[in-house]
N, C-alpha and C positions, 0 to 999 in steps of 0.2 A: 751920780747912778752909775753905778757900773755892772756892765751886761755883756756875755759871749754869746755869738750865734756862729755856728760853724755846717758846713754841707760839703760832703767829701763824695767822690764818686765810688770811693774804697768802702766797701758795706762794711768789713772788721772794724776799721777804724771811726767809721761812723756810729757803731753800734757802741763801741768801747767809751766814745765821745759821750752819747747820751746816756749810757747806762751810769757812768762814771758821775757826770752832773746830778742825775737824779739820786743815786746813792749817798751822795755827798749831803745831801739835804737832811740824812739821818744822823748826821753828825753835828749839826747843829743845836745847841743845848743852852736851856736857860740855867746860867749860875746865879741866883739870887738875883734875878731882876736883867743880868747882862747876858746878852748871847754870844757864845763862843763857839768855835770848831775845836772839837775832842778829837784825839785819834782815831778813834771809831775800832770796829773789828773787835770789841770786847776790852778796848782800852778807852776806859769812860773818863780820863781825865785830859787835861793839858798837859804836856810835858816839855821842859824848857828845850830837850834835843829836836822835838817836830814841830809844836804847835805857835810859836814865831815864825818859824819859817813857811809853817802849813797855812796860817792866818793870812801872812804876806800873798801867798800865792793865790788865795782865794779873794784877795781883794779884787781879782778882775772882774768876779762876781757880785760881792757883798764886802762892802767897806766896813759896816759895823761889827762882825765878828773878825773880821780881821784886824782891825785896830784893838778891841778887845783881846785878842790873843796876845797884843805886845803890852797892852796897860797894865793887866793883872798881874804878871810879872814884876813890873816894877813898882807897883802900889804894894806890893805883896815882899818888897825887900826888907830883909830884917835890918834890924839897927847897924849890925855890926858889918853890914855890907853885903850879907851872904844872899843870893837869889834863891828862891825855891826850885826844886830840880821838877817838881810836879805841883799843880794844883788842882785838889777835888772839891767837889761839892757833897758835904757830908752833914746828912741832917739840915739841908737847905741853906749851909752856911759854906761860903769859901773857904777852903781850908790848905794854906800852904805846906808844903812838906818838903822838909831840910834834912833827909836822909840820904840825898846823891845830888851829884851835878845832873847826872843825866845828859851830858853832852850840852853844847851851847851853842845852837844854832840861832842865834838870837840879833848879835849886834847889826851885822848889815841887812838883813830882813827887817827890823825895826826902823833901821835909818833911810829904808828905800820906805818905808810905810811914810816918812816926813813928807816925801815929795808926793805921794800918792794920794796923801790927805789935804793937800793943798799948802803946805810950809806952815806949820803952827810954831810960834817961838816956843810956846810953852812946853809943847811937847818935845821939843829938841833938847831943851834944858833939862828936862827929866830924864831924857836920856841920858845925855851928859852925866848928869850926877850918879845916874844908876851904873854906868858902866866904870867910873872913876871910883865909886866905894867897892864895885864887886872886884875890879883889879888890886884894889888895896885890901881886901880881904883876901885875896889868892896868895899874895906875897907874903903875908901877916901869919898865915896858917898852914900853907902847902908846900912849903921847902922846911920839911922837919927836921932834915940832916945838914942844912944849910949847904948844901951843894951848887945852889943858885939855879936848879931846875925844878918846876914845879911837880908836884907827885897825885897820883890817883890812890885812893886807898880801899876803895871797893870795885866791885863789876859794874854797879849801876853809875859811877863817877864818870864813866865814857860810854856808858848804854851797852855796852858788851855783854848782854844776859847768858849766863851759863858759858862763857867763854874758857876755852881749855887752858890758855895762857895764864888765866890769874891763879890759877892753880886752887889752893884751899882760902881764897880770898873770900870776906863777907859779899853776901849779892849789894846789901845796903851798909851804911855808916852814918851816924848823926853825931857821933864824938868829935871834939873838935881837937882830937891828939890821934895818930894813925895807930890802928889794932895793933896789938902785939905778937908775936910767936907766928906769925904767918910765914910761908915758903917765898911770897914774892912780893907783896905790898909793904911799905909803900915802893911803888914804881916811880919812877921817874919818867915822865908822860909828854908824848909829843902831842897828846891832845889838849892837857891841862896848860901846856906852854902854850898850844895854841889858843886857848880860851884868851890870855892874856894878852896875846899878839894882836887878836881882833879887837879886844877893847881898845888897845893903844891906838891902831890904824884907824879905827870909828871916830875915837876922839880927837883925833888928827882931824879926819873930814870935817866933824860937826864945829872944831874952831876954823878951821877955813870958812866956812858956812857964816858963822858969826863976826866974822874980820878979825879973828885973833891970832895972827900969824905967827908972834912968838909961842904962843902956849902950842899951836899946832905943831912947829919944829920941836918942841919938848917933846910930844907925844909920839913924833915920828923918830925922834932917836931913842924913845924907850922901846919901840915896835922893832927897832933895828938891833938892840941890845939882845932882846928874846930872840931874835931870828941868828944872831951870831951865837949865841950859846946853843941853840937847838943844833945848829951845822955843827959845833965844835963837840957836842957832849952827845946828840943822838942820830947823826947822820952817818952813815958807813960810804965813806968814799969808793971803797972796792966795791960793794953791793949794790949801791944807787939806790938806796932806800933809807927811812928812820928806821929806827930800831928802840923801842923803850929799855931802860935799864932797871934790874932788879934792886931790891933793898940793900943788897951788897955791890952794888954800882956795876954789875957785869951785864952785859949786852944780852937781853933776851932775843934769841936768835930768830924766834918764828916771824916769817914773814907776812904781814898781815896788810890790808888794804888801807889802813889809816891813814899812810903817806897820802892817798887821795884825799882824805880828810883834812888833811894840814893844805892843799891844794884850795879846797874849799874856804879855808880861813886865812888863805893868803902867805901863810908861815913857811914858805918855802921859795927860792929864788927860782927864776925861770930857768936857769940851767938846769938846778937839781930836779925839777919837774919834769923835764925834758928827759930827762934820764928815768926816772921812774915809770913814766911813760912808755916809753919806748924798750926798756930793758924787761919791764914787770908787768905794765899794765895791758900791753897790747902781746903780752907771750902767751899762746894758747895752752903752756903746760904749767901756767900758774894762774893769771886773773882773765885772760881772754878766752873763757870757754865758750862752750855751744850758747848758753846763755851767760854774758859775761859779769865780772864782778863779784865774785865770792869774798866772802870776808876774810879767809884765809887761802894763799896760794895752794892750790888744789895736791901742789907736789910737795908741799911742806909735812913735815911727821905731825904736825898738830893740828891738821886738815880733820875734822869729821863731819860727814855728810847727814848732821842730824834732821829731821823734818819737821820737830816741834822748835818753840823760840829759843834759838841759841846761835852765837855769833861766833861757832865756833868753824864754820864753813859756808854753809849756803847762803846763796845770793839772797840779800835783801831790799825789799823795796825802798827801803829810808837810805840805802845808799845811792839807788837810781836817783832818789829824789835830789839828794845832794850834790851828786856828780855834775848835774846840770851848772851850777854855779861854779863849780871845780874846773872842769873843762873849758868853759867860757872864759873863767878869769885867766888862765895861760894859752889860751890861742888853740885849743883845740876843739872847735865847734864842729868840725867835720864828723866828729864820733859822735854826737848826739842824734841825726837821722838814724844811724846804724843801731845804737842803744835803744833808742826809741822803737824803732821797727822790732827787735828781738821782744821787746818787754810786750808790745801789741800781740805780738805772736804766742808766746809764753802766756798771756792771761788768757787770750781766745776767745770765741765765741762765746763760752757760757758768762763770760764777765764777770766772775767771780774774784773777788779783789780780795788778795790775802798777802801775808807778810814776807813769806821766802818761797825760793825755787830753787830746783834741783839744778846746779850749774853743766850736769852733763846731760840733761835729757830735756831742762827746761820745764818740768812738770812742776805744777804749784804744790806746795805744802799746805794742804788744805785745812790739818788740825793745827788750833795754836789754843794758848789758855786751857779753854773746857769747852771741848767740841769743836764743830767745824767753824772755820772763819769766811766772813764777808765784810765788805765794805770798812777795809783798811785804809784809813786816810792816805796815809804816805804812796800808797798803791794807786789810788784813784787820782791824787792830786800829781803824780808822776804822769801818769798817762796823758792828763789834759796840759802839763805844762810841756812834754816833748811835743804834742802835738800844737802849741801855741810858736814853740822854736821852728818846727818843722813847716809848717802849714799856714801859721798865723801871726798874731802881732803880740808882743810882749814890751812893757813898759817899765823901765830902770832909769829911778834919777829923772835925769832930764832928757831924757833918749826914748825914742819908740824904733822899736826893732821888729821888722817885717820878715817874713820865711816863705821860701816857695819851694821846698824841695820836694822830689819826686815828680812822676808822669800822671799822676791822677788829678783830674779836675777838682778842684776845692775852692771853696770860699769862706772867708774865715772874718768875722767882723767884732770890733772891740770897742764898746761905748764907754766912755770915761769922763766925767767933770763936764759933760755936755758936748764932747766931742766924738765924733764915729771916726774911727781907724778901720780901713778894710781892705782886704786882699784879697784878689782874684788870681788862680794859676788854671790856665788850660791843659797844663801838660808840658808845653813849649816855651810859653813867656807867662810873666805873671804882671799883674797892674796893681799899683798900690794907689788908695786914695784917703782924703780927708774931708769929711762932711761933703762927699759926693764930687769933690773937685781932686781930677787924677793929679797924681805926684810924679809918678815913674811908671815906664814899662821897661820891664828888663828879662833876661833870660830866665827861665825857671831854673832854680837851684841859686840862685844869687840871693844875699842877705842883704838888707838895705837899713840902713839906720838913717833915722832922721831925728829933729828935733820937735818939740810939741807943735810949731807952728806947720810943719811937712816940711821943711828944708832939708833935702839930702844933705848929710854929713859925709858918709862914706858907705862904699857896698864891699861886699865879702862873697868871693865865690868857692 
């Protein structure tokens, strides 16, 4: 059983938590007898870019849809290794769709589910097979010009709907050869290279879990090869960011947030990530706007402040969702409370959860698809996940992370596999508990990491 309870003296945060929990239940859908968590907000499918990640985040509350959001993508893998970019329910049948990649926020959430579900060996073997076959597919089909860099062929391959940088590229593309006659595509892509990197790094972890050290080292070497190619071909050391290359192998100069995505996948060194964060992400003239994290740097010529579904500029809730893992992985945990608070205030007391926000005013863009939007899953899950990092409990692999940011009085409890983890913060100090037994007392603002048994492994301020 998984369950979360939360109380806060901050009325806005409490209302956001309660409303997000309730509205997320609207996104639980029956897919031919299997409960899944759809993206929501008008998006009635499960997408590879959002829903394995979203499902794993929802495991805090319900393991059944969390697991189905992983398994359906693995079970619907095509014979040639391709994973569907989305899965729909059409006429009562589960229908995989192969006309885009639509991002790949899958390997690490799927691996964390192995731990959350109790370390099922069959599940781990299925994940190993799925990632190995998908990686083989990528290298067989997506290096069409043989330059050693994997390609995106349509806007939906990286989930950048209507993005200006794609120029006349098709939205979707289901052929196994690239479209012809387009201005930019096939594009040598930091995202698609990162899909492969993530496959390799997680495959190495899986092999280590299984005691296969030799195979683990082979996958680690493959991941290093991908990273070396990305650094040599896509990283601009003068500019301190990754840049894609168009079909003529020319650098596409638009400064996009996607280098932050590579931090999510781990396909960037610490030194490179430090440069991007300090020189660009925290730059108020680029990405650290009133509401941070626009899709394109606001001073870039291709930035567009379009209020409907468009990755040419506005802040995306999905970027906030991905940013958690990206920043934690590279040691920027201190940015999470800042981003979380900005997002809470942007959504505000109305508790309407939408896809996009104006980076200059923080105003939500209410209209998406057809009509006004609400219950957009990435926005709701982002709120709940930032709360778990700032004020609560988060279980990652074999560690339990307790957060105690802020001066408000808060109490957060996570019930998981018969264990109750709880943290109480009175604004000056925080106490952590496991099944009622006190584990620690620390000053507020301290992050405490324990093992499942409650032994403190380390603390962070």
